[in-house]
N, C-alpha and C positions, 0 to 999 in steps of 0.2 A: 500597415500597422507595425509599430516597433515592439521590441520584446516586452517592455513594461506594459503596454496596452494588452498584449496577448496574455501575459501572466496574470493580469487583473481580471480576465474574462474567460480563460480557457485553461483547463488542466486535463491531462490524460494520464491515467494510471494503468499500468500493465499488471497482470496477475500471473507471474511466472509459475509454470507447473500446473496451472489450472486447465482442465480439459475444455474443449470448445463450448459446451453447454453446461458446464459445472463439473464438479468432481475433479479427479486427477490427483497427482502426487503432491502438488503444492497447496499452500493455503488458498482456500476457495470459498470461504464464507466471510462476507464483510458487509458493512452498512454504508453503502455509497449514498443512499438517500439522506441520511442524517448529515453527512459531510456537505452535500449540496444545500440542504436547508440552512445549515450554519453559515454557509457562504452567502446565500441569497438574503436571508433574513437578518443576519447579524454582521455581515461584512467580513467574516473570518474565513479566508480561503484555506482549503485543506493543504497541509504540508506533508501529510501522510495519512493513510487509512490502515488501521490495524485489521489484518485478515487472520482467520483461523483455519486450520485443517482439522476435519473431523474424521474419526475412525468410523468403521462400518457400524459400530454400536453407538455412535453419536458423541463420543468423548473427544474433547480437544486435545490433540497431541503435539501441536505446533502452532506458533503464531509468528507473523512477520509483518513488518510495515510494507504497505504498497506505496511506492514513491511516485511523485509527479515526474513524467518524462521531461528531461532526459536523465533524471536521477535514478539511482538503483539502491536497493537495500545493501548496505555494506557492513560486514561484521566488524565489531569494535575490537576484536582480538581477545576478548575475555567474556565469560558467561556462556550459558547454554545456547547452542545453535538452534534450539527449538523454541526460544523465547524472543519475542519482538524487541524487548528492551536491550538485547545484546547487539542490536543493529541500529544504524542511522542512515538517513537518506543522503546520498552524495552523488555529484556528477561523475560520470565515467571518464577516466583519463585514458587517452589513447596514446 
């Protein structure tokens, strides 16, 4: 399979800071099922999945985009570091 064929059929999203079975310091609540349904039923592959971090009282205190590997959430350089719209998905440069 070439990269284009893989990109059309497989996406892997890491959730940095999420504990193994949920929780953790990073954003850990997200709707992967909706992203999968949109891809399967409407042909719209996910380019990011917005995740939220909830406090112990259930309040959202941080959001971040989860990016398809090998991309990572990259800060735009302006805006709140606790808001997903201050980030974009980009390939890691080595």
